[in-house]
All heavy atoms as a GROMACS GRO file, in nm:
protein
  614
    1MET      N    1   9.920  10.706   8.978
    1MET     CA    2  10.005  10.802   8.909
    1MET      C    3   9.976  10.942   8.964
    1MET      O    4   9.865  10.971   9.006
    1MET     CB    5   9.976  10.803   8.760
    1MET     CG    6  10.022  10.681   8.689
    1MET     SD    7  10.156  10.724   8.579
    1MET     CE    8  10.158  10.575   8.486
    2ILE      N    9  10.081  11.022   8.961
    2ILE     CA   10  10.069  11.162   8.997
    2ILE      C   11  10.135  11.245   8.888
    2ILE      O   12  10.214  11.193   8.810
    2ILE     CB   13  10.135  11.193   9.134
    2ILE    CG1   14  10.284  11.158   9.131
    2ILE    CG2   15  10.062  11.123   9.247
    2ILE    CD1   16  10.361  11.203   9.253
    3ARG      N   17  10.103  11.371   8.881
    3ARG     CA   18  10.164  11.461   8.783
    3ARG      C   19  10.248  11.562   8.859
    3ARG      O   20  10.199  11.631   8.948
    3ARG     CB   21  10.055  11.531   8.702
    3ARG     CG   22  10.109  11.603   8.582
    3ARG     CD   23  10.018  11.573   8.462
    3ARG     NE   24  10.064  11.640   8.344
    3ARG     CZ   25  10.133  11.581   8.248
    3ARG    NH1   26  10.162  11.455   8.257
    3ARG    NH2   27  10.171  11.647   8.142
    4ARG      N   28  10.377  11.567   8.824
    4ARG     CA   29  10.472  11.655   8.892
    4ARG      C   30  10.571  11.712   8.791
    4ARG      O   31  10.586  11.659   8.681
    4ARG     CB   32  10.553  11.577   8.998
    4ARG     CG   33  10.471  11.524   9.112
    4ARG     CD   34  10.432  11.638   9.206
    4ARG     NE   35  10.364  11.591   9.322
    4ARG     CZ   36  10.233  11.599   9.342
    4ARG    NH1   37  10.155  11.649   9.250
    4ARG    NH2   38  10.179  11.555   9.452
    5ALA      N   39  10.643  11.816   8.833
    5ALA     CA   40  10.750  11.871   8.750
    5ALA      C   41  10.870  11.778   8.760
    5ALA      O   42  10.914  11.743   8.870
    5ALA     CB   43  10.787  12.010   8.798
    6CYS      N   44  10.924  11.738   8.646
    6CYS     CA   45  11.043  11.652   8.643
    6CYS      C   46  11.166  11.738   8.625
    6CYS      O   47  11.173  11.818   8.531
    6CYS     CB   48  11.032  11.551   8.529
    6CYS     SG   49  11.180  11.448   8.513
    7ARG      N   50  11.263  11.722   8.712
    7ARG     CA   51  11.385  11.801   8.706
    7ARG      C   52  11.464  11.774   8.578
    7ARG      O   53  11.524  11.865   8.524
    7ARG     CB   54  11.473  11.768   8.826
    7ARG     CG   55  11.507  11.888   8.906
    7ARG     CD   56  11.606  11.853   9.014
    7ARG     NE   57  11.566  11.927   9.132
    7ARG     CZ   58  11.631  11.924   9.245
    7ARG    NH1   59  11.737  11.849   9.258
    7ARG    NH2   60  11.589  11.993   9.347
    8THR      N   61  11.468  11.652   8.532
    8THR     CA   62  11.548  11.622   8.413
    8THR      C   63  11.474  11.649   8.283
    8THR      O   64  11.535  11.689   8.185
    8THR     CB   65  11.601  11.477   8.415
    8THR    OG1   66  11.493  11.389   8.438
    8THR    CG2   67  11.706  11.458   8.522
    9CYS      N   68  11.344  11.629   8.283
    9CYS     CA   69  11.265  11.656   8.161
    9CYS      C   70  11.236  11.806   8.145
    9CYS      O   71  11.219  11.855   8.034
    9CYS     CB   72  11.133  11.580   8.163
    9CYS     SG   73  11.154  11.401   8.155
   10GLY      N   74  11.227  11.877   8.257
   10GLY     CA   75  11.201  12.019   8.255
   10GLY      C   76  11.055  12.055   8.232
   10GLY      O   77  11.024  12.171   8.208
   11THR      N   78  10.965  11.958   8.240
   11THR     CA   79  10.822  11.981   8.219
   11THR      C   80  10.742  11.896   8.318
   11THR      O   81  10.798  11.812   8.388
   11THR     CB   82  10.781  11.943   8.075
   11THR    OG1   83  10.817  11.806   8.052
   11THR    CG2   84  10.848  12.031   7.971
   12MET      N   85  10.612  11.919   8.319
   12MET     CA   86  10.522  11.837   8.402
   12MET      C   87  10.511  11.699   8.338
   12MET      O   88  10.493  11.688   8.216
   12MET     CB   89  10.384  11.902   8.412
   12MET     CG   90  10.383  12.035   8.484
   12MET     SD   91  10.430  12.023   8.657
   12MET     CE   92  10.283  11.951   8.727
   13GLN      N   93  10.523  11.596   8.422
   13GLN     CA   94  10.518  11.458   8.373
   13GLN      C   95  10.441  11.371   8.471
   13GLN      O   96  10.423  11.407   8.587
   13GLN     CB   97  10.659  11.401   8.355
   13GLN     CG   98  10.746  11.474   8.258
   13GLN     CD   99  10.694  11.470   8.116
   13GLN    OE1  100  10.619  11.381   8.077
   13GLN    NE2  101  10.731  11.568   8.036
   14ASP      N  102  10.399  11.254   8.424
   14ASP     CA  103  10.339  11.155   8.513
   14ASP      C  104  10.449  11.081   8.587
   14ASP      O  105  10.555  11.051   8.529
   14ASP     CB  106  10.256  11.053   8.432
   14ASP     CG  107  10.128  11.115   8.377
   14ASP    OD1  108  10.076  11.209   8.440
   14ASP    OD2  109  10.081  11.069   8.272
   15PHE      N  110  10.424  11.054   8.714
   15PHE     CA  111  10.517  10.978   8.798
   15PHE      C  112  10.444  10.857   8.853
   15PHE      O  113  10.324  10.861   8.876
   15PHE     CB  114  10.565  11.065   8.916
   15PHE     CG  115  10.676  11.160   8.883
   15PHE    CD1  116  10.656  11.269   8.800
   15PHE    CD2  117  10.802  11.141   8.936
   15PHE    CE1  118  10.757  11.357   8.770
   15PHE    CE2  119  10.905  11.229   8.908
   15PHE     CZ  120  10.883  11.337   8.824
   16ARG      N  121  10.519  10.750   8.876
   16ARG     CA  122  10.466  10.630   8.941
   16ARG      C  123  10.557  10.595   9.058
   16ARG      O  124  10.673  10.637   9.062
   16ARG     CB  125  10.459  10.512   8.844
   16ARG     CG  126  10.595  10.468   8.793
   16ARG     CD  127  10.590  10.329   8.731
   16ARG     NE  128  10.717  10.291   8.674
   16ARG     CZ  129  10.821  10.246   8.743
   16ARG    NH1  130  10.817  10.237   8.874
   16ARG    NH2  131  10.933  10.211   8.681
   17LYS      N  132  10.505  10.520   9.154
   17LYS     CA  133  10.588  10.477   9.267
   17LYS      C  134  10.700  10.385   9.218
   17LYS      O  135  10.682  10.311   9.121
   17LYS     CB  136  10.504  10.404   9.371
   17LYS     CG  137  10.430  10.496   9.463
   17LYS     CD  138  10.375  10.420   9.581
   17LYS     CE  139  10.347  10.517   9.693
   17LYS     NZ  140  10.310  10.448   9.814
   18LEU      N  141  10.814  10.391   9.287
   18LEU     CA  142  10.924  10.300   9.254
   18LEU      C  143  10.881  10.156   9.280
   18LEU      O  144  10.811  10.128   9.378
   18LEU     CB  145  11.047  10.329   9.340
   18LEU     CG  146  11.116  10.463   9.323
   18LEU    CD1  147  11.242  10.467   9.409
   18LEU    CD2  148  11.150  10.493   9.179
   19ASN      N  149  10.927  10.064   9.194
   19ASN     CA  150  10.900   9.922   9.218
   19ASN      C  151  11.004   9.868   9.316
   19ASN      O  152  11.096   9.939   9.357
   19ASN     CB  153  10.894   9.843   9.087
   19ASN     CG  154  11.026   9.840   9.012
   19ASN    OD1  155  11.134   9.841   9.073
   19ASN    ND2  156  11.019   9.836   8.881
   20GLU      N  157  10.990   9.744   9.353
   20GLU     CA  158  11.077   9.684   9.454
   20GLU      C  159  11.225   9.689   9.416
   20GLU      O  160  11.311   9.721   9.497
   20GLU     CB  161  11.034   9.539   9.479
   20GLU     CG  162  11.105   9.473   9.594
   20GLU     CD  163  11.049   9.334   9.625
   20GLU    OE1  164  10.929   9.313   9.610
   20GLU    OE2  165  11.131   9.249   9.663
   21GLU      N  166  11.256   9.656   9.292
   21GLU     CA  167  11.396   9.656   9.245
   21GLU      C  168  11.454   9.798   9.246
   21GLU      O  169  11.569   9.819   9.285
   21GLU     CB  170  11.403   9.597   9.104
   21GLU     CG  171  11.544   9.572   9.056
   21GLU     CD  172  11.547   9.508   8.918
   21GLU    OE1  173  11.441   9.469   8.865
   21GLU    OE2  174  11.658   9.499   8.864
   22GLU      N  175  11.375   9.896   9.206
   22GLU     CA  176  11.421  10.036   9.207
   22GLU      C  177  11.444  10.084   9.350
   22GLU      O  178  11.542  10.153   9.378
   22GLU     CB  179  11.319  10.125   9.136
   22GLU     CG  180  11.309  10.097   8.987
   22GLU     CD  181  11.184  10.153   8.923
   22GLU    OE1  182  11.084  10.180   8.993
   22GLU    OE2  183  11.185  10.168   8.799
   23ARG      N  184  11.354  10.047   9.442
   23ARG     CA  185  11.372  10.086   9.583
   23ARG      C  186  11.500  10.026   9.639
   23ARG      O  187  11.575  10.093   9.711
   23ARG     CB  188  11.250  10.043   9.666
   23ARG     CG  189  11.126  10.124   9.636
   23ARG     CD  190  11.013  10.101   9.735
   23ARG     NE  191  10.977   9.963   9.756
   23ARG     CZ  192  10.879   9.899   9.693
   23ARG    NH1  193  10.805   9.962   9.604
   23ARG    NH2  194  10.854   9.773   9.719
   24ALA      N  195  11.529   9.900   9.605
   24ALA     CA  196  11.652   9.836   9.651
   24ALA      C  197  11.775   9.908   9.596
   24ALA      O  198  11.875   9.925   9.668
   24ALA     CB  199  11.654   9.689   9.608
   25ALA      N  200  11.769   9.954   9.472
   25ALA     CA  201  11.882  10.026   9.412
   25ALA      C  202  11.906  10.159   9.483
   25ALA      O  203  12.021  10.199   9.503
   25ALA     CB  204  11.856  10.050   9.263
   26VAL      N  205  11.799  10.228   9.523
   26VAL     CA  206  11.813  10.355   9.596
   26VAL      C  207  11.877  10.329   9.732
   26VAL      O  208  11.968  10.401   9.773
   26VAL     CB  209  11.678  10.427   9.611
   26VAL    CG1  210  11.690  10.546   9.704
   26VAL    CG2  211  11.626  10.472   9.475
   27ARG      N  212  11.830  10.225   9.801
   27ARG     CA  213  11.892  10.191   9.932
   27ARG      C  214  12.039  10.161   9.916
   27ARG      O  215  12.121  10.202   9.997
   27ARG     CB  216  11.819  10.073   9.994
   27ARG     CG  217  11.686  10.106  10.053
   27ARG     CD  218  11.628   9.988  10.128
   27ARG     NE  219  11.502  10.023  10.188
   27ARG     CZ  220  11.384   9.971  10.152
   27ARG    NH1  221  11.378   9.880  10.056
   27ARG    NH2  222  11.274  10.009  10.212
   28GLU      N  223  12.074  10.089   9.810
   28GLU     CA  224  12.214  10.055   9.784
   28GLU      C  225  12.295  10.182   9.756
   28GLU      O  226  12.405  10.200   9.807
   28GLU     CB  227  12.222   9.960   9.665
   28GLU     CG  228  12.361   9.912   9.633
   28GLU     CD  229  12.361   9.815   9.516
   28GLU    OE1  230  12.272   9.728   9.510
   28GLU    OE2  231  12.449   9.830   9.429
   29GLU      N  232  12.240  10.271   9.676
   29GLU     CA  233  12.308  10.397   9.642
   29GLU      C  234  12.331  10.482   9.767
   29GLU      O  235  12.436  10.542   9.784
   29GLU     CB  236  12.224  10.476   9.542
   29GLU     CG  237  12.276  10.615   9.513
   29GLU     CD  238  12.174  10.702   9.442
   29GLU    OE1  239  12.088  10.648   9.370
   29GLU    OE2  240  12.181  10.824   9.462
   30LYS      N  241  12.231  10.486   9.855
   30LYS     CA  242  12.240  10.565   9.978
   30LYS      C  243  12.325  10.495  10.083
   30LYS      O  244  12.354  10.553  10.188
   30LYS     CB  245  12.101  10.594  10.035
   30LYS     CG  246  12.008  10.666   9.941
   30LYS     CD  247  12.050  10.808   9.918
   30LYS     CE  248  11.946  10.879   9.834
   30LYS     NZ  249  11.986  11.012   9.794
   31LYS      N  250  12.363  10.370  10.056
   31LYS     CA  251  12.443  10.289  10.148
   31LYS      C  252  12.377  10.277  10.286
   31LYS      O  253  12.442  10.282  10.389
   31LYS     CB  254  12.584  10.346  10.161
   31LYS     CG  255  12.658  10.344  10.028
   31LYS     CD  256  12.797  10.397  10.040
   31LYS     CE  257  12.877  10.402   9.914
   31LYS     NZ  258  12.822  10.378   9.787
   32ASP      N  259  12.245  10.262  10.283
   32ASP     CA  260  12.168  10.249  10.406
   32ASP      C  261  12.050  10.156  10.379
   32ASP      O  262  11.953  10.196  10.314
   32ASP     CB  263  12.118  10.386  10.452
   32ASP     CG  264  12.039  10.380  10.581
   32ASP    OD1  265  12.017  10.268  10.636
   32ASP    OD2  266  11.997  10.487  10.629
   33PRO      N  267  12.056  10.033  10.427
   33PRO     CA  268  11.947   9.938  10.402
   33PRO      C  269  11.814   9.980  10.465
   33PRO      O  270  11.709   9.927  10.430
   33PRO     CB  271  11.997   9.807  10.462
   33PRO     CG  272  12.104   9.846  10.557
   33PRO     CD  273  12.162   9.975  10.508
   34ARG      N  274  11.817  10.078  10.556
   34ARG     CA  275  11.694  10.125  10.620
   34ARG      C  276  11.644  10.257  10.562
   34ARG      O  277  11.546  10.312  10.609
   34ARG     CB  278  11.717  10.140  10.771
   34ARG     CG  279  11.748  10.006  10.837
   34ARG     CD  280  11.780  10.023  10.983
   34ARG     NE  281  11.902  10.104  10.994
   34ARG     CZ  282  11.930  10.184  11.097
   34ARG    NH1  283  11.848  10.193  11.198
   34ARG    NH2  284  12.040  10.253  11.099
   35HIS      N  285  11.711  10.307  10.458
   35HIS     CA  286  11.670  10.434  10.397
   35HIS      C  287  11.524  10.424  10.353
   35HIS      O  288  11.483  10.329  10.288
   35HIS     CB  289  11.760  10.466  10.277
   35HIS     CG  290  11.730  10.598  10.214
   35HIS    ND1  291  11.774  10.714  10.268
   35HIS    CD2  292  11.662  10.630  10.102
   35HIS    CE1  293  11.733  10.815  10.192
   35HIS    NE2  294  11.664  10.766  10.091
   36TYR      N  295  11.442  10.525  10.390
   36TYR     CA  296  11.299  10.523  10.361
   36TYR      C  297  11.275  10.548  10.213
   36TYR      O  298  11.310  10.654  10.160
   36TYR     CB  299  11.226  10.628  10.445
   36TYR     CG  300  11.076  10.620  10.430
   36TYR    CD1  301  11.004  10.515  10.486
   36TYR    CD2  302  11.007  10.715  10.357
   36TYR    CE1  303  10.867  10.506  10.472
   36TYR    CE2  304  10.869  10.708  10.342
   36TYR     CZ  305  10.800  10.603  10.401
   36TYR     OH  306  10.665  10.594  10.385
   37VAL      N  307  11.217  10.451  10.144
   37VAL     CA  308  11.196  10.460  10.000
   37VAL      C  309  11.050  10.439   9.959
   37VAL      O  310  11.020  10.435   9.840
   37VAL     CB  311  11.285  10.358   9.924
   37VAL    CG1  312  11.432  10.389   9.940
   37VAL    CG2  313  11.255  10.217   9.971
   38ASP      N  314  10.960  10.429  10.055
   38ASP     CA  315  10.821  10.397  10.023
   38ASP      C  316  10.742  10.516   9.968
   38ASP      O  317  10.629  10.498   9.924
   38ASP     CB  318  10.750  10.340  10.146
   38ASP     CG  319  10.805  10.203  10.182
   38ASP    OD1  320  10.861  10.135  10.094
   38ASP    OD2  321  10.792  10.164  10.300
   39ASN      N  322  10.798  10.635   9.968
   39ASN     CA  323  10.729  10.752   9.916
   39ASN      C  324  10.808  10.815   9.801
   39ASN      O  325  10.806  10.936   9.784
   39ASN     CB  326  10.703  10.854  10.027
   39ASN     CG  327  10.604  10.959   9.984
   39ASN    OD1  328  10.513  10.933   9.905
   39ASN    ND2  329  10.621  11.080  10.034
   40LEU      N  330  10.879  10.733   9.726
   40LEU     CA  331  10.956  10.783   9.611
   40LEU      C  332  10.882  10.750   9.482
   40LEU      O  333  10.830  10.639   9.466
   40LEU     CB  334  11.097  10.723   9.610
   40LEU     CG  335  11.185  10.764   9.727
   40LEU    CD1  336  11.320  10.692   9.719
   40LEU    CD2  337  11.204  10.915   9.732
   41TRP      N  338  10.881  10.846   9.392
   41TRP     CA  339  10.808  10.836   9.266
   41TRP      C  340  10.902  10.860   9.150
   41TRP      O  341  10.989  10.947   9.156
   41TRP     CB  342  10.696  10.940   9.265
   41TRP     CG  343  10.594  10.915   9.372
   41TRP    CD1  344  10.610  10.934   9.506
   41TRP    CD2  345  10.462  10.865   9.354
   41TRP    NE1  346  10.495  10.899   9.573
   41TRP    CE2  347  10.402  10.856   9.481
   41TRP    CE3  348  10.389  10.827   9.242
   41TRP    CZ2  349  10.274  10.811   9.500
   41TRP    CZ3  350  10.260  10.783   9.261
   41TRP    CH2  351  10.203  10.775   9.388
   42ARG      N  352  10.882  10.786   9.042
   42ARG     CA  353  10.969  10.792   8.925
   42ARG      C  354  10.896  10.853   8.806
   42ARG      O  355  10.780  10.820   8.779
   42ARG     CB  356  11.014  10.651   8.888
   42ARG     CG  357  11.100  10.650   8.764
   42ARG     CD  358  11.135  10.512   8.721
   42ARG     NE  359  11.211  10.522   8.598
   42ARG     CZ  360  11.272  10.423   8.541
   42ARG    NH1  361  11.266  10.303   8.595
   42ARG    NH2  362  11.338  10.440   8.430
   43CYS      N  363  10.966  10.938   8.732
   43CYS     CA  364  10.912  10.994   8.608
   43CYS      C  365  10.889  10.879   8.509
   43CYS      O  366  10.971  10.788   8.496
   43CYS     CB  367  11.011  11.094   8.549
   43CYS     SG  368  10.956  11.167   8.393
   44THR      N  369  10.776  10.883   8.438
   44THR     CA  370  10.741  10.774   8.347
   44THR      C  371  10.784  10.800   8.202
   44THR      O  372  10.756  10.717   8.115
   44THR     CB  373  10.589  10.747   8.350
   44THR    OG1  374  10.521  10.866   8.312
   44THR    CG2  375  10.544  10.702   8.488
   45VAL      N  376  10.852  10.910   8.175
   45VAL     CA  377  10.899  10.937   8.038
   45VAL      C  378  11.005  10.834   8.002
   45VAL      O  379  11.096  10.806   8.081
   45VAL     CB  380  10.955  11.080   8.028
   45VAL    CG1  381  11.026  11.102   7.895
   45VAL    CG2  382  10.844  11.181   8.046
   46LYS      N  383  10.994  10.774   7.883
   46LYS     CA  384  11.092  10.675   7.838
   46LYS      C  385  11.232  10.736   7.842
   46LYS      O  386  11.254  10.846   7.794
   46LYS     CB  387  11.062  10.628   7.696
   46LYS     CG  388  10.930  10.557   7.682
   46LYS     CD  389  10.934  10.422   7.748
   46LYS     CE  390  10.802  10.350   7.725
   46LYS     NZ  391  10.786  10.234   7.806
   47GLY      N  392  11.325  10.664   7.903
   47GLY     CA  393  11.463  10.709   7.911
   47GLY      C  394  11.495  10.796   8.031
   47GLY      O  395  11.610  10.818   8.063
   48CYS      N  396  11.394  10.845   8.102
   48CYS     CA  397  11.418  10.931   8.219
   48CYS      C  398  11.441  10.843   8.342
   48CYS      O  399  11.368  10.746   8.364
   48CYS     CB  400  11.301  11.026   8.242
   48CYS     SG  401  11.335  11.146   8.374
   49LEU      N  402  11.539  10.878   8.422
   49LEU     CA  403  11.574  10.801   8.541
   49LEU      C  404  11.549  10.879   8.671
   49LEU      O  405  11.586  10.833   8.778
   49LEU     CB  406  11.721  10.758   8.534
   49LEU     CG  407  11.756  10.663   8.420
   49LEU    CD1  408  11.907  10.649   8.406
   49LEU    CD2  409  11.691  10.527   8.442
   50TRP      N  410  11.487  10.996   8.661
   50TRP     CA  411  11.466  11.081   8.778
   50TRP      C  412  11.359  11.023   8.871
   50TRP      O  413  11.255  10.977   8.826
   50TRP     CB  414  11.425  11.221   8.734
   50TRP     CG  415  11.398  11.312   8.851
   50TRP    CD1  416  11.276  11.355   8.894
   50TRP    CD2  417  11.494  11.368   8.940
   50TRP    NE1  418  11.290  11.435   9.004
   50TRP    CE2  419  11.424  11.445   9.035
   50TRP    CE3  420  11.632  11.361   8.950
   50TRP    CZ2  421  11.487  11.514   9.137
   50TRP    CZ3  422  11.695  11.429   9.052
   50TRP    CH2  423  11.623  11.505   9.144
   51TYR      N  424  11.387  11.029   9.002
   51TYR     CA  425  11.288  10.993   9.103
   51TYR      C  426  11.290  11.100   9.211
   51TYR      O  427  11.388  11.172   9.227
   51TYR     CB  428  11.314  10.854   9.163
   51TYR     CG  429  11.439  10.846   9.247
   51TYR    CD1  430  11.437  10.878   9.382
   51TYR    CD2  431  11.561  10.808   9.191
   51TYR    CE1  432  11.552  10.872   9.460
   51TYR    CE2  433  11.676  10.802   9.268
   51TYR     CZ  434  11.671  10.834   9.402
   51TYR     OH  435  11.784  10.828   9.478
   52GLN      N  436  11.179  11.112   9.283
   52GLN     CA  437  11.169  11.214   9.388
   52GLN      C  438  11.060  11.176   9.486
   52GLN      O  439  10.973  11.095   9.454
   52GLN     CB  440  11.141  11.350   9.328
   52GLN     CG  441  11.004  11.360   9.261
   52GLN     CD  442  10.987  11.489   9.184
   52GLN    OE1  443  11.074  11.531   9.110
   52GLN    NE2  444  10.871  11.551   9.203
   53PRO      N  445  11.062  11.238   9.606
   53PRO     CA  446  10.952  11.218   9.700
   53PRO      C  447  10.822  11.276   9.644
   53PRO      O  448  10.824  11.358   9.551
   53PRO     CB  449  10.996  11.296   9.824
   53PRO     CG  450  11.144  11.307   9.812
   53PRO     CD  451  11.171  11.315   9.665
   54TYR      N  452  10.712  11.238   9.701
   54TYR     CA  453  10.579  11.275   9.653
   54TYR      C  454  10.559  11.426   9.635
   54TYR      O  455  10.511  11.471   9.533
   54TYR     CB  456  10.474  11.220   9.749
   54TYR     CG  457  10.332  11.250   9.709
   54TYR    CD1  458  10.272  11.180   9.605
   54TYR    CD2  459  10.258  11.348   9.775
   54TYR    CE1  460  10.141  11.206   9.568
   54TYR    CE2  461  10.126  11.374   9.738
   54TYR     CZ  462  10.069  11.304   9.635
   54TYR     OH  463   9.941  11.330   9.598
   55LEU      N  464  10.596  11.506   9.733
   55LEU     CA  465  10.561  11.647   9.731
   55LEU      C  466  10.669  11.744   9.684
   55LEU      O  467  10.641  11.862   9.667
   55LEU     CB  468  10.513  11.691   9.871
   55LEU     CG  469  10.379  11.633   9.913
   55LEU    CD1  470  10.346  11.674  10.056
   55LEU    CD2  471  10.268  11.676   9.819
   56HIS      N  472  10.792  11.699   9.665
   56HIS     CA  473  10.897  11.794   9.628
   56HIS      C  474  11.013  11.723   9.557
   56HIS      O  475  11.025  11.602   9.561
   56HIS     CB  476  10.950  11.869   9.750
   56HIS     CG  477  10.988  11.778   9.863
   56HIS    ND1  478  11.107  11.711   9.869
   56HIS    CD2  479  10.921  11.741   9.974
   56HIS    CE1  480  11.113  11.638   9.980
   56HIS    NE2  481  11.001  11.655  10.044
   57THR      N  482  11.098  11.803   9.491
   57THR     CA  483  11.212  11.747   9.419
   57THR      C  484  11.334  11.729   9.508
   57THR      O  485  11.426  11.655   9.472
   57THR     CB  486  11.250  11.833   9.298
   57THR    OG1  487  11.282  11.964   9.344
   57THR    CG2  488  11.138  11.840   9.197
   58ASP      N  489  11.339  11.796   9.624
   58ASP     CA  490  11.451  11.775   9.716
   58ASP      C  491  11.447  11.631   9.765
   58ASP      O  492  11.340  11.576   9.791
   58ASP     CB  493  11.441  11.870   9.836
   58ASP     CG  494  11.464  12.014   9.797
   58ASP    OD1  495  11.524  12.038   9.691
   58ASP    OD2  496  11.421  12.103   9.872
   59GLY      N  497  11.562  11.570   9.775
   59GLY     CA  498  11.568  11.432   9.818
   59GLY      C  499  11.554  11.334   9.703
   59GLY      O  500  11.553  11.214   9.723
   60GLY      N  501  11.542  11.386   9.581
   60GLY     CA  502  11.533  11.301   9.464
   60GLY      C  503  11.670  11.261   9.414
   60GLY      O  504  11.773  11.294   9.474
   61GLY      N  505  11.673  11.188   9.305
   61GLY     CA  506  11.798  11.143   9.249
   61GLY      C  507  11.776  11.075   9.115
   61GLY      O  508  11.666  11.079   9.059
   62VAL      N  509  11.881  11.012   9.068
   62VAL     CA  510  11.877  10.945   8.939
   62VAL      C  511  11.903  10.796   8.961
   62VAL      O  512  12.000  10.759   9.027
   62VAL     CB  513  11.983  11.005   8.843
   62VAL    CG1  514  11.983  10.932   8.711
   62VAL    CG2  515  11.956  11.153   8.823
   63LEU      N  516  11.816  10.714   8.907
   63LEU     CA  517  11.834  10.569   8.915
   63LEU      C  518  11.952  10.525   8.829
   63LEU      O  519  11.988  10.594   8.732
   63LEU     CB  520  11.708  10.497   8.867
   63LEU     CG  521  11.585  10.510   8.956
   63LEU    CD1  522  11.461  10.462   8.882
   63LEU    CD2  523  11.603  10.430   9.084
   64PRO      N  524  12.012  10.410   8.858
   64PRO     CA  525  12.120  10.357   8.774
   64PRO      C  526  12.072  10.333   8.630
   64PRO      O  527  11.954  10.309   8.605
   64PRO     CB  528  12.155  10.224   8.841
   64PRO     CG  529  12.107  10.237   8.983
   64PRO     CD  530  11.986  10.325   8.976
   65GLU      N  531  12.164  10.338   8.537
   65GLU     CA  532  12.135  10.323   8.394
   65GLU      C  533  12.061  10.193   8.362
   65GLU      O  534  11.986  10.189   8.265
   65GLU     CB  535  12.265  10.328   8.312
   65GLU     CG  536  12.321  10.467   8.296
   65GLU     CD  537  12.238  10.554   8.204
   65GLU    OE1  538  12.189  10.505   8.101
   65GLU    OE2  539  12.220  10.672   8.238
   66ARG      N  540  12.079  10.090   8.440
   66ARG     CA  541  12.014   9.961   8.409
   66ARG      C  542  11.861   9.972   8.414
   66ARG      O  543  11.791   9.885   8.364
   66ARG     CB  544  12.064   9.851   8.501
   66ARG     CG  545  12.017   9.861   8.644
   66ARG     CD  546  12.071   9.744   8.726
   66ARG     NE  547  12.020   9.740   8.860
   66ARG     CZ  548  12.081   9.791   8.966
   66ARG    NH1  549  12.198   9.849   8.954
   66ARG    NH2  550  12.027   9.782   9.085
   67PHE      N  551  11.809  10.079   8.473
   67PHE     CA  552  11.664  10.100   8.480
   67PHE      C  553  11.610  10.186   8.366
   67PHE      O  554  11.491  10.214   8.362
   67PHE     CB  555  11.625  10.163   8.614
   67PHE     CG  556  11.649  10.073   8.731
   67PHE    CD1  557  11.757  10.093   8.815
   67PHE    CD2  558  11.566   9.966   8.755
   67PHE    CE1  559  11.781  10.010   8.923
   67PHE    CE2  560  11.589   9.880   8.863
   67PHE     CZ  561  11.697   9.903   8.946
   68LYS      N  562  11.696  10.222   8.276
   68LYS     CA  563  11.654  10.306   8.164
   68LYS      C  564  11.558  10.230   8.074
   68LYS      O  565  11.585  10.119   8.032
   68LYS     CB  566  11.774  10.354   8.083
   68LYS     CG  567  11.743  10.465   7.988
   68LYS     CD  568  11.870  10.519   7.927
   68LYS     CE  569  11.862  10.669   7.929
   68LYS     NZ  570  11.985  10.731   7.887
   69GLU      N  571  11.443  10.290   8.048
   69GLU     CA  572  11.343  10.232   7.960
   69GLU      C  573  11.355  10.306   7.827
   69GLU      O  574  11.334  10.427   7.820
   69GLU     CB  575  11.203  10.249   8.018
   69GLU     CG  576  11.185  10.177   8.149
   69GLU     CD  577  11.055  10.213   8.219
   69GLU    OE1  578  10.980  10.297   8.167
   69GLU    OE2  579  11.030  10.156   8.325
   70GLU      N  580  11.393  10.234   7.724
   70GLU     CA  581  11.412  10.297   7.594
   70GLU      C  582  11.280  10.329   7.529
   70GLU      O  583  11.181  10.256   7.545
   70GLU     CB  584  11.494  10.204   7.502
   70GLU     CG  585  11.633  10.177   7.553
   70GLU     CD  586  11.719  10.302   7.568
   70GLU    OE1  587  11.703  10.396   7.489
   70GLU    OE2  588  11.803  10.303   7.659
   71ALA      N  589  11.277  10.437   7.454
   71ALA     CA  590  11.158  10.476   7.380
   71ALA      C  591  11.132  10.374   7.269
   71ALA      O  592  11.226  10.318   7.210
   71ALA     CB  593  11.176  10.615   7.320
   72ALA      N  594  11.007  10.348   7.241
   72ALA     CA  595  10.973  10.256   7.133
   72ALA      C  596  11.012  10.317   6.999
   72ALA      O  597  10.996  10.436   6.979
   72ALA     CB  598  10.823  10.226   7.138
   73PRO      N  599  11.065  10.236   6.906
   73PRO     CA  600  11.104  10.290   6.776
   73PRO      C  601  10.981  10.342   6.700
   73PRO      O  602  10.873  10.285   6.708
   73PRO     CB  603  11.167  10.172   6.702
   73PRO     CG  604  11.137  10.051   6.783
   73PRO     CD  605  11.090  10.094   6.919
   74ALA      N  606  11.001  10.453   6.631
   74ALA     CA  607  10.892  10.511   6.550
   74ALA      C  608  10.863  10.416   6.434
   74ALA      O  609  10.952  10.359   6.374
   74ALA     CB  610  10.932  10.648   6.500
   75GLY      N  611  10.738  10.404   6.401
   75GLY     CA  612  10.710  10.309   6.294
   75GLY      C  613  10.578  10.328   6.244
   75GLY      O  614  10.502  10.306   6.174
   0.00000   0.00000   0.00000
């Protein structure tokens, strides 16, 4: 995990590397099966779909809605 500023959350958040399915979705979105995705990191906040390269927010994007992780219900 790394800690970075998340563009959609607007605060510092923990990020993790994209998993295999998420990397495939980015390649599909970019319409390039060779698009380099091994250095992309995703915000770990529930419901956030933002991903970005390790050192900067340029080159980032939003994963498809199917990857949305819902927040656990309060209880």
